[in-house]
C-alpha positions as a LaTeX table, in Angstrom:
\begin{tabular}{lrrr}
\hline
Residue & $x$ (\AA) & $y$ (\AA) & $z$ (\AA) \\
\hline
Met1 & $-9.51$ & $-36.91$ & 139.46 \\
Thr2 & $-8.62$ & $-33.50$ & 138.05 \\
Ser3 & $-10.89$ & $-30.93$ & 136.45 \\
Leu4 & $-9.40$ & $-31.07$ & 132.93 \\
Gln5 & $-8.67$ & $-34.80$ & 132.76 \\
Gly6 & $-9.14$ & $-36.02$ & 129.19 \\
Leu7 & $-8.38$ & $-32.65$ & 127.57 \\
Lys8 & $-5.54$ & $-33.02$ & 125.05 \\
Val9 & $-3.42$ & $-29.92$ & 124.42 \\
Val10 & $-0.73$ & $-29.54$ & 121.76 \\
Asp11 & 1.56 & $-26.70$ & 122.82 \\
Leu12 & 3.72 & $-25.25$ & 120.05 \\
Ser13 & 4.48 & $-22.09$ & 122.03 \\
Arg14 & 7.71 & $-20.94$ & 123.61 \\
Val15 & 9.06 & $-18.31$ & 126.03 \\
Leu16 & 6.42 & $-17.38$ & 128.67 \\
Gly17 & 2.80 & $-16.54$ & 127.81 \\
Gly18 & 1.98 & $-19.74$ & 125.89 \\
Pro19 & 3.96 & $-22.16$ & 128.08 \\
Leu20 & 2.40 & $-20.65$ & 131.22 \\
Cys21 & $-1.07$ & $-21.07$ & 129.72 \\
Ala22 & $-0.31$ & $-24.70$ & 128.89 \\
Gln23 & 1.10 & $-25.36$ & 132.36 \\
Ile24 & $-2.09$ & $-24.00$ & 133.96 \\
Leu25 & $-4.08$ & $-26.50$ & 131.91 \\
Gly26 & $-1.61$ & $-29.28$ & 132.66 \\
Asp27 & $-1.69$ & $-28.62$ & 136.40 \\
His28 & $-5.41$ & $-29.26$ & 136.32 \\
Gly29 & $-5.18$ & $-32.53$ & 134.46 \\
Ala30 & $-4.90$ & $-31.76$ & 130.75 \\
Asp31 & $-2.61$ & $-34.00$ & 128.71 \\
Val32 & $-0.13$ & $-31.41$ & 127.41 \\
Ile33 & 2.31 & $-32.25$ & 124.62 \\
Lys34 & 4.99 & $-29.58$ & 124.30 \\
Val35 & 6.47 & $-29.48$ & 120.81 \\
Glu36 & 9.92 & $-27.91$ & 120.47 \\
Gly37 & 12.21 & $-27.52$ & 117.49 \\
Pro38 & 15.72 & $-28.98$ & 117.45 \\
Ser39 & 17.19 & $-25.92$ & 119.20 \\
Gly40 & 14.47 & $-25.97$ & 121.85 \\
Asp41 & 12.57 & $-23.23$ & 123.63 \\
Glu42 & 15.01 & $-20.33$ & 124.03 \\
Thr43 & 14.16 & $-19.97$ & 127.70 \\
Arg44 & 16.13 & $-23.17$ & 128.31 \\
Thr45 & 19.19 & $-20.92$ & 128.03 \\
Trp46 & 17.87 & $-17.97$ & 130.05 \\
Gly47 & 20.09 & $-18.28$ & 133.09 \\
Pro48 & 21.79 & $-18.60$ & 135.44 \\
Pro49 & 20.57 & $-20.19$ & 137.58 \\
Phe50 & 20.65 & $-23.64$ & 135.99 \\
Lys51 & 19.96 & $-27.10$ & 137.37 \\
Asp52 & 20.82 & $-30.22$ & 135.36 \\
Asp53 & 21.58 & $-27.93$ & 132.39 \\
Met54 & 18.04 & $-26.49$ & 132.50 \\
Ala55 & 17.45 & $-22.79$ & 133.22 \\
Ser56 & 15.14 & $-21.99$ & 136.10 \\
Tyr57 & 13.18 & $-19.69$ & 133.77 \\
Phe58 & 12.19 & $-22.67$ & 131.62 \\
Ala59 & 11.67 & $-25.04$ & 134.54 \\
Gly60 & 9.17 & $-22.74$ & 136.25 \\
Ile61 & 6.55 & $-22.90$ & 133.49 \\
Asn62 & 6.98 & $-26.30$ & 131.82 \\
Arg63 & 5.99 & $-28.99$ & 134.32 \\
Asn64 & 3.18 & $-31.48$ & 133.63 \\
Lys65 & 4.07 & $-31.70$ & 129.94 \\
Gln66 & 5.38 & $-34.43$ & 127.67 \\
Thr67 & 8.09 & $-32.83$ & 125.59 \\
Ile68 & 8.76 & $-33.88$ & 122.02 \\
Cys69 & 11.21 & $-32.57$ & 119.44 \\
Val70 & 9.84 & $-31.97$ & 115.95 \\
Asp71 & 11.37 & $-29.92$ & 113.13 \\
Leu72 & 8.42 & $-27.89$ & 111.86 \\
Gly73 & 10.63 & $-26.46$ & 109.14 \\
Val74 & 10.20 & $-29.65$ & 107.10 \\
Pro75 & 6.93 & $-31.10$ & 105.75 \\
Glu76 & 7.43 & $-34.38$ & 107.59 \\
Gly77 & 7.59 & $-32.51$ & 110.90 \\
Arg78 & 4.40 & $-30.61$ & 110.17 \\
Glu79 & 2.66 & $-33.88$ & 109.32 \\
Val80 & 3.63 & $-35.14$ & 112.78 \\
Val81 & 1.85 & $-32.18$ & 114.37 \\
Leu82 & $-1.21$ & $-32.71$ & 112.19 \\
Arg83 & $-1.26$ & $-36.32$ & 113.36 \\
Leu84 & $-1.23$ & $-35.14$ & 116.98 \\
Leu85 & $-4.12$ & $-32.75$ & 116.26 \\
Glu86 & $-6.40$ & $-35.54$ & 115.05 \\
Asp87 & $-7.67$ & $-36.16$ & 118.58 \\
Ala88 & $-6.50$ & $-32.93$ & 120.22 \\
Asp89 & $-8.84$ & $-30.47$ & 121.89 \\
Val90 & $-6.56$ & $-27.43$ & 121.99 \\
Leu91 & $-3.65$ & $-26.04$ & 119.98 \\
Ile92 & $-1.56$ & $-23.27$ & 121.57 \\
Glu93 & 1.01 & $-21.36$ & 119.51 \\
Asn94 & 2.76 & $-18.00$ & 119.47 \\
Phe95 & 4.45 & $-18.01$ & 116.09 \\
Lys96 & 4.91 & $-14.81$ & 114.17 \\
Thr97 & 1.71 & $-13.89$ & 112.36 \\
Gly98 & 1.38 & $-15.80$ & 109.09 \\
Thr99 & 3.72 & $-18.66$ & 110.01 \\
Leu100 & 1.06 & $-21.37$ & 110.27 \\
Glu101 & $-0.58$ & $-20.10$ & 107.10 \\
Arg102 & 2.75 & $-20.28$ & 105.25 \\
Trp103 & 3.12 & $-23.87$ & 106.43 \\
Gly104 & $-0.34$ & $-24.77$ & 105.13 \\
Met105 & $-1.71$ & $-25.02$ & 108.67 \\
Gly106 & $-3.82$ & $-21.87$ & 108.93 \\
Phe107 & $-6.78$ & $-22.22$ & 111.27 \\
His108 & $-9.57$ & $-20.90$ & 109.09 \\
Glu109 & $-8.28$ & $-22.38$ & 105.83 \\
Val110 & $-7.10$ & $-25.78$ & 107.06 \\
Leu111 & $-7.29$ & $-26.67$ & 110.74 \\
Ser112 & $-10.93$ & $-25.70$ & 111.36 \\
Gln113 & $-11.97$ & $-27.65$ & 108.27 \\
Arg114 & $-9.94$ & $-30.74$ & 109.09 \\
Phe115 & $-10.50$ & $-30.65$ & 112.86 \\
Pro116 & $-13.83$ & $-28.88$ & 113.45 \\
Arg117 & $-13.74$ & $-29.39$ & 117.24 \\
Leu118 & $-10.23$ & $-27.95$ & 117.61 \\
Ile119 & $-9.76$ & $-24.86$ & 119.77 \\
His120 & $-6.84$ & $-22.82$ & 118.45 \\
Cys121 & $-5.27$ & $-20.36$ & 120.88 \\
Arg122 & $-3.01$ & $-17.86$ & 119.14 \\
Ile123 & $-0.80$ & $-15.64$ & 121.27 \\
Thr124 & 0.76 & $-12.65$ & 119.50 \\
Gly125 & 2.26 & $-9.30$ & 120.31 \\
Phe126 & $-0.30$ & $-7.06$ & 118.60 \\
Gly127 & $-2.60$ & $-9.20$ & 116.51 \\
Asp128 & $-2.32$ & $-9.63$ & 112.75 \\
Ser129 & $-3.85$ & $-6.32$ & 111.59 \\
Gly130 & $-3.86$ & $-2.64$ & 112.45 \\
Pro131 & $-0.97$ & $-0.13$ & 112.69 \\
Leu132 & 1.12 & $-2.49$ & 114.83 \\
Gly133 & $-0.29$ & $-5.74$ & 113.46 \\
Gly134 & 2.23 & $-8.48$ & 112.82 \\
Leu135 & 5.02 & $-6.95$ & 114.88 \\
Ala136 & 6.88 & $-9.18$ & 117.28 \\
Gly137 & 5.93 & $-8.56$ & 120.90 \\
Tyr138 & 8.19 & $-8.61$ & 123.94 \\
Asp139 & 7.03 & $-7.92$ & 127.47 \\
Ala140 & 9.16 & $-4.87$ & 128.24 \\
Ala141 & 8.57 & $-3.26$ & 124.85 \\
Val142 & 4.82 & $-3.67$ & 125.27 \\
Gln143 & 5.05 & $-2.28$ & 128.80 \\
Ala144 & 6.54 & 0.83 & 127.21 \\
Leu145 & 4.02 & 1.12 & 124.37 \\
Ser146 & 0.93 & 0.42 & 126.47 \\
Gly147 & 1.56 & 3.03 & 129.17 \\
Leu148 & 2.37 & 0.51 & 131.90 \\
Met149 & 5.95 & 1.72 & 132.15 \\
Ser150 & 4.87 & 5.36 & 132.36 \\
Ile151 & 2.99 & 4.82 & 135.62 \\
Asn152 & 5.72 & 2.81 & 137.34 \\
Gly153 & 8.53 & 4.49 & 139.27 \\
Glu154 & 9.10 & 7.35 & 141.65 \\
Pro155 & 7.41 & 10.68 & 140.89 \\
Ala156 & 10.68 & 12.47 & 140.15 \\
Gly157 & 12.30 & 9.46 & 138.47 \\
Gln158 & 12.17 & 7.83 & 135.07 \\
Pro159 & 9.49 & 5.41 & 133.88 \\
Thr160 & 10.48 & 1.94 & 135.07 \\
Arg161 & 9.77 & $-1.56$ & 133.84 \\
Leu162 & 7.73 & $-3.60$ & 136.29 \\
Gly163 & 10.00 & $-6.09$ & 138.04 \\
Val164 & 8.09 & $-9.10$ & 136.71 \\
Pro165 & 7.00 & $-9.84$ & 133.11 \\
Ile166 & 3.47 & $-8.86$ & 133.96 \\
Val167 & 2.35 & $-8.56$ & 130.32 \\
Asp168 & 3.45 & $-12.10$ & 129.45 \\
Val169 & 1.87 & $-13.47$ & 132.62 \\
Thr170 & $-1.49$ & $-11.77$ & 132.11 \\
Thr171 & $-1.48$ & $-12.84$ & 128.46 \\
Gly172 & $-0.99$ & $-16.45$ & 129.52 \\
Leu173 & $-3.75$ & $-16.17$ & 132.11 \\
Asn174 & $-6.19$ & $-14.61$ & 129.64 \\
Ala175 & $-5.30$ & $-17.28$ & 127.09 \\
Ala176 & $-6.16$ & $-20.01$ & 129.60 \\
Ile177 & $-9.44$ & $-18.29$ & 130.46 \\
Gly178 & $-10.30$ & $-18.01$ & 126.77 \\
Ile179 & $-9.54$ & $-21.68$ & 126.17 \\
Leu180 & $-11.80$ & $-22.75$ & 129.02 \\
Met181 & $-14.58$ & $-20.49$ & 127.73 \\
Ala182 & $-14.26$ & $-22.12$ & 124.31 \\
Val183 & $-14.31$ & $-25.61$ & 125.86 \\
Val184 & $-17.56$ & $-24.77$ & 127.65 \\
Glu185 & $-19.10$ & $-23.26$ & 124.49 \\
Arg186 & $-18.10$ & $-26.34$ & 122.49 \\
Thr187 & $-20.32$ & $-28.50$ & 124.71 \\
Arg188 & $-23.27$ & $-26.58$ & 123.21 \\
Ser189 & $-22.17$ & $-26.08$ & 119.61 \\
Gly190 & $-19.86$ & $-29.03$ & 119.06 \\
Arg191 & $-17.48$ & $-26.67$ & 117.30 \\
Gly192 & $-14.07$ & $-25.27$ & 118.12 \\
Gln193 & $-12.96$ & $-21.71$ & 117.48 \\
Gln194 & $-9.92$ & $-19.47$ & 117.43 \\
Ile195 & $-8.88$ & $-17.53$ & 120.50 \\
Glu196 & $-6.51$ & $-14.60$ & 120.27 \\
Ser197 & $-4.67$ & $-13.27$ & 123.29 \\
Thr198 & $-2.27$ & $-10.42$ & 122.50 \\
Leu199 & 0.32 & $-8.83$ & 124.72 \\
Tyr200 & $-0.85$ & $-5.35$ & 123.74 \\
Asp201 & $-4.50$ & $-5.97$ & 124.66 \\
Cys202 & $-3.56$ & $-7.63$ & 127.92 \\
Ala203 & $-1.20$ & $-4.80$ & 128.86 \\
Leu204 & $-3.97$ & $-2.25$ & 128.33 \\
Ser205 & $-6.36$ & $-4.36$ & 130.40 \\
Ser206 & $-3.77$ & $-4.40$ & 133.22 \\
Leu207 & $-3.70$ & $-0.60$ & 133.53 \\
Tyr208 & $-6.55$ & $-0.45$ & 136.03 \\
Pro209 & $-7.36$ & 2.03 & 137.56 \\
His210 & $-5.10$ & 4.36 & 135.57 \\
Ser211 & $-6.91$ & 3.56 & 132.32 \\
Ile212 & $-10.37$ & 4.39 & 133.61 \\
Asn213 & $-9.05$ & 7.46 & 135.44 \\
Thr214 & $-7.65$ & 8.70 & 132.13 \\
Leu215 & $-10.89$ & 7.93 & 130.28 \\
Phe216 & $-12.67$ & 10.07 & 132.90 \\
Thr217 & $-10.21$ & 12.99 & 132.90 \\
Gly218 & $-8.34$ & 12.86 & 129.60 \\
Lys219 & $-5.11$ & 13.47 & 131.53 \\
Pro220 & $-2.09$ & 11.16 & 131.72 \\
Pro221 & $-1.54$ & 9.75 & 135.22 \\
Leu222 & 1.52 & 10.75 & 137.20 \\
Arg223 & 3.94 & 8.24 & 138.68 \\
Ser224 & 3.30 & 7.83 & 142.39 \\
Gly225 & 5.98 & 5.37 & 143.49 \\
Asn226 & 4.35 & 2.88 & 145.83 \\
Gly227 & 1.36 & 5.15 & 146.31 \\
His228 & $-2.10$ & 4.56 & 144.88 \\
Pro229 & $-3.62$ & 7.18 & 142.54 \\
Asn230 & $-7.09$ & 6.93 & 144.10 \\
Ile231 & $-6.62$ & 5.80 & 147.72 \\
Ala232 & $-4.76$ & 7.08 & 150.81 \\
Pro233 & $-3.09$ & 5.97 & 152.97 \\
Tyr234 & $-2.01$ & 3.34 & 150.44 \\
Asp235 & 1.79 & 3.45 & 150.28 \\
Thr236 & 5.03 & 2.41 & 151.94 \\
Tyr237 & 5.68 & 4.05 & 155.30 \\
Ala238 & 8.84 & 4.15 & 157.40 \\
Thr239 & 8.75 & 2.65 & 160.90 \\
Gly240 & 11.38 & 2.31 & 163.59 \\
Thr241 & 12.77 & $-0.68$ & 161.68 \\
Glu242 & 11.92 & $-1.80$ & 158.12 \\
Pro243 & 9.16 & $-0.15$ & 156.07 \\
Ile244 & 5.55 & $-1.32$ & 156.15 \\
Phe245 & 2.95 & $-1.05$ & 153.42 \\
Leu246 & $-0.53$ & 0.20 & 154.29 \\
Ala247 & $-3.55$ & $-0.57$ & 152.11 \\
Val248 & $-6.24$ & 1.39 & 153.91 \\
Gly249 & $-9.40$ & 1.36 & 151.83 \\
Asn250 & $-12.07$ & 2.96 & 154.01 \\
Asn251 & $-12.67$ & 5.32 & 156.90 \\
Gly252 & $-13.15$ & 2.56 & 159.45 \\
Gln253 & $-9.75$ & 1.08 & 158.70 \\
Phe254 & $-8.18$ & 4.53 & 158.86 \\
Glu255 & $-9.74$ & 5.23 & 162.25 \\
Arg256 & $-8.59$ & 1.88 & 163.67 \\
Met257 & $-5.07$ & 2.42 & 162.37 \\
Cys258 & $-4.90$ & 5.85 & 163.99 \\
Lys259 & $-6.17$ & 4.47 & 167.30 \\
Val260 & $-3.47$ & 1.76 & 167.37 \\
Val261 & $-0.68$ & 4.35 & 167.07 \\
Gly262 & $-2.28$ & 6.96 & 169.35 \\
Arg263 & $-3.27$ & 9.48 & 166.66 \\
Thr264 & $-7.04$ & 9.64 & 167.12 \\
Asp265 & $-6.86$ & 13.28 & 166.08 \\
Leu266 & $-6.15$ & 12.46 & 162.43 \\
Pro267 & $-9.61$ & 11.15 & 161.42 \\
Thr268 & $-11.22$ & 14.34 & 162.69 \\
Asp269 & $-8.77$ & 16.59 & 160.86 \\
Pro270 & $-10.65$ & 18.07 & 157.84 \\
Arg271 & $-7.66$ & 17.29 & 155.64 \\
Phe272 & $-8.07$ & 13.56 & 156.33 \\
Ala273 & $-11.79$ & 13.09 & 157.04 \\
Thr274 & $-12.60$ & 11.15 & 153.85 \\
Asn275 & $-10.61$ & 9.17 & 151.32 \\
Ala276 & $-10.96$ & 12.02 & 148.82 \\
Asp277 & $-9.50$ & 14.41 & 151.42 \\
Arg278 & $-6.70$ & 12.02 & 152.26 \\
Ala279 & $-5.86$ & 11.45 & 148.60 \\
Val280 & $-5.55$ & 15.19 & 147.96 \\
Asn281 & $-3.38$ & 15.64 & 151.08 \\
Arg282 & $-1.49$ & 12.36 & 150.79 \\
Phe283 & 1.99 & 13.82 & 151.28 \\
Val284 & 1.10 & 15.70 & 154.46 \\
Leu285 & $-0.68$ & 12.58 & 155.70 \\
Lys286 & 2.38 & 10.45 & 154.99 \\
Thr287 & 4.52 & 12.72 & 157.16 \\
Glu288 & 2.05 & 12.44 & 160.03 \\
Ile289 & 1.80 & 8.67 & 159.74 \\
Glu290 & 5.56 & 8.16 & 159.66 \\
Leu291 & 5.96 & 10.30 & 162.78 \\
Ala292 & 3.41 & 8.07 & 164.49 \\
Phe293 & 5.09 & 4.89 & 163.26 \\
Ala294 & 8.62 & 5.91 & 164.26 \\
Pro295 & 8.55 & 4.31 & 167.75 \\
Tyr296 & 7.31 & 0.97 & 166.40 \\
Asn297 & 9.05 & $-2.17$ & 165.23 \\
Ala298 & 7.54 & $-3.06$ & 161.84 \\
Gln299 & 6.67 & $-6.65$ & 162.79 \\
Gln300 & 5.05 & $-5.47$ & 166.03 \\
Leu301 & 3.06 & $-2.85$ & 164.13 \\
Phe302 & 1.99 & $-5.42$ & 161.54 \\
Ser303 & 0.66 & $-7.68$ & 164.28 \\
Glu304 & $-1.24$ & $-4.89$ & 166.01 \\
Leu305 & $-2.74$ & $-3.47$ & 162.83 \\
Thr306 & $-3.83$ & $-6.79$ & 161.33 \\
Arg307 & $-5.38$ & $-7.76$ & 164.68 \\
Val308 & $-7.85$ & $-4.87$ & 164.27 \\
Gly309 & $-8.46$ & $-5.48$ & 160.56 \\
Val310 & $-6.13$ & $-2.93$ & 158.98 \\
Pro311 & $-4.64$ & $-4.32$ & 155.72 \\
Cys312 & $-0.86$ & $-3.97$ & 155.72 \\
Gly313 & 2.32 & $-5.92$ & 155.16 \\
Val314 & 5.96 & $-5.82$ & 156.15 \\
Ile315 & 8.06 & $-5.73$ & 152.98 \\
Gln316 & 9.74 & $-9.12$ & 152.66 \\
Asn317 & 12.25 & $-10.33$ & 150.12 \\
Val318 & 11.49 & $-13.37$ & 147.97 \\
Val319 & 13.46 & $-15.77$ & 150.18 \\
Glu320 & 11.44 & $-14.63$ & 153.19 \\
Ala321 & 8.14 & $-14.85$ & 151.29 \\
Leu322 & 8.81 & $-18.39$ & 150.05 \\
Ala323 & 9.89 & $-19.48$ & 153.55 \\
His324 & 6.88 & $-17.91$ & 155.28 \\
Pro325 & 4.74 & $-20.41$ & 157.21 \\
His326 & 1.64 & $-19.27$ & 155.36 \\
Thr327 & 3.27 & $-20.17$ & 152.03 \\
Ala328 & 3.66 & $-23.72$ & 153.33 \\
His329 & 0.13 & $-23.71$ & 154.75 \\
Arg330 & $-1.25$ & $-22.75$ & 151.33 \\
Asp331 & 0.81 & $-25.48$ & 149.61 \\
Met332 & 2.27 & $-22.90$ & 147.27 \\
Val333 & 5.55 & $-24.72$ & 146.58 \\
Ala334 & 5.04 & $-27.79$ & 144.40 \\
Glu335 & 7.54 & $-30.64$ & 144.58 \\
Ile336 & 8.05 & $-33.32$ & 141.94 \\
Gly337 & 11.05 & $-35.34$ & 143.04 \\
Thr338 & 13.85 & $-32.79$ & 143.38 \\
His339 & 12.05 & $-30.21$ & 141.23 \\
Arg340 & 10.47 & $-27.37$ & 143.20 \\
Ser341 & 8.35 & $-24.61$ & 141.68 \\
Ile342 & 5.44 & $-22.34$ & 142.53 \\
Ala343 & 2.22 & $-24.31$ & 142.80 \\
Ser344 & $-1.08$ & $-23.50$ & 141.16 \\
Pro345 & $-2.94$ & $-20.67$ & 142.91 \\
Ile346 & $-6.25$ & $-22.14$ & 141.70 \\
Lys347 & $-7.71$ & $-24.18$ & 144.55 \\
Leu348 & $-10.59$ & $-26.52$ & 143.66 \\
Ser349 & $-12.22$ & $-28.43$ & 146.50 \\
Arg350 & $-12.98$ & $-31.71$ & 144.67 \\
Thr351 & $-10.56$ & $-31.68$ & 141.74 \\
Pro352 & $-7.39$ & $-29.93$ & 142.87 \\
Ala353 & $-4.27$ & $-29.37$ & 140.79 \\
Ser354 & $-1.76$ & $-32.21$ & 140.62 \\
Tyr355 & 1.97 & $-32.23$ & 139.93 \\
Arg356 & 2.82 & $-35.33$ & 137.93 \\
Ser357 & 5.93 & $-34.69$ & 135.87 \\
Ala358 & 8.93 & $-32.39$ & 136.12 \\
Pro359 & 10.02 & $-30.25$ & 133.15 \\
Gln360 & 11.58 & $-32.49$ & 130.53 \\
Gln361 & 14.61 & $-32.28$ & 128.28 \\
Ile362 & 14.12 & $-31.55$ & 124.56 \\
Gly363 & 12.57 & $-34.57$ & 122.92 \\
Gln364 & 12.42 & $-36.64$ & 126.10 \\
Ser365 & 8.99 & $-38.09$ & 125.25 \\
Thr366 & 9.04 & $-37.97$ & 121.44 \\
Val367 & 8.84 & $-41.68$ & 120.74 \\
Gln368 & 6.46 & $-42.36$ & 123.63 \\
Val369 & 4.00 & $-39.69$ & 122.45 \\
Leu370 & 4.05 & $-40.79$ & 118.81 \\
Lys371 & 3.53 & $-44.42$ & 119.76 \\
Ala372 & 0.57 & $-43.42$ & 121.93 \\
Ser373 & $-0.82$ & $-41.47$ & 118.95 \\
Gly374 & $-0.77$ & $-44.60$ & 116.83 \\
Val375 & 2.23 & $-43.77$ & 114.62 \\
Pro376 & 3.72 & $-47.09$ & 113.43 \\
Asp377 & 7.21 & $-47.99$ & 114.64 \\
Ala378 & 8.54 & $-48.03$ & 111.08 \\
Asp379 & 7.32 & $-44.47$ & 110.51 \\
Ile380 & 8.86 & $-43.32$ & 113.79 \\
Asp381 & 12.19 & $-44.89$ & 112.80 \\
Ala382 & 12.04 & $-43.15$ & 109.41 \\
Leu383 & 11.27 & $-39.80$ & 111.04 \\
Leu384 & 14.16 & $-40.24$ & 113.47 \\
Ser385 & 16.52 & $-41.13$ & 110.63 \\
Ser386 & 15.50 & $-38.09$ & 108.59 \\
Gly387 & 15.86 & $-35.70$ & 111.54 \\
Ala388 & 12.22 & $-34.61$ & 111.35 \\
Ile389 & 11.87 & $-35.75$ & 114.97 \\
Arg390 & 14.41 & $-36.33$ & 117.71 \\
Gln391 & 14.50 & $-38.23$ & 120.93 \\
Ser392 & 16.68 & $-37.27$ & 123.91 \\
Gly393 & 20.01 & $-39.08$ & 123.65 \\
Gln394 & 20.10 & $-38.63$ & 119.86 \\
Gly395 & 21.50 & $-35.13$ & 119.76 \\
Ala396 & 18.30 & $-33.37$ & 120.75 \\
Ala397 & 19.26 & $-32.40$ & 124.27 \\
\hline
\end{tabular}
């Protein structure tokens, strides 16, 4: 038993935010039908690396979905989607603003009237109104516009894109949260609603604590490299081997850290007595800490500091992180046959995530899904002949 068993999701989205949202729901039991056009989700080509002609980028966010190929550019294809929505709970899409309306499938005008229990999740770059309304949104561009890029990088360097598509990821997460809120509310009202999750909004919400600092001071934050704008010591520090990251959040942790490395004088130094003092004098403090750390092997120091409750971490590469014994202990690599990907981080005690199907080729489940939706065989054959739908092995893959 899974937590979302029985929830039917039609996923018209592509790239990252929408597909990630749908995968989260699918991991927890939702029946997700991914609808792609004849050319497929463009992330299928975003490689290398590839495996079985499928890019890793696509494979990482499209498990637990039945994939069908439908040409939404023709009326017959749109009728197929409307047929799927007859008993669907959720529709996810990230088309350019106005696309569904142009197709006669707008939520307020059509879908909410025809399917009053339907929850429509729309993912866009900036929403459909306002100075930037209707513009296409891409993670890195929104990082730049939202201020995220301005806070990332070394103090004397240039603003730098975060190394992961954090805006797309947070947009997908917020979309999933919104869908679940709407599902809960529907149990009271019996009605669906539209959810909007935009890259721009989600980027601004990710700026913490720089956003609230700026609202307090009116001043733009400065780049601080790996350092924290409000806390010290909270940065990368050299040791006798590889660097270590300290995340010291209170005076007790600071005192215990200093005791481990034989610098019990630092907590009594007026420059470092409180977090506010340490934050003001962070650069002098960093010099003192690195002098104290110089005799230590980073792994040895990590063990000694964590033993006394000081938050820290040796900087590992991704291969090392994925191979770490704790990654295995937390079951954070999901396996479906030969397909391996990052597992769900959401751990439920009675209804855990499940990994049932690997990412599929374009149109791999088209006929199966339509049959299950009650579409007569003759209609399916006609749709295949017209090209409105495609099944893998008939030019779709």
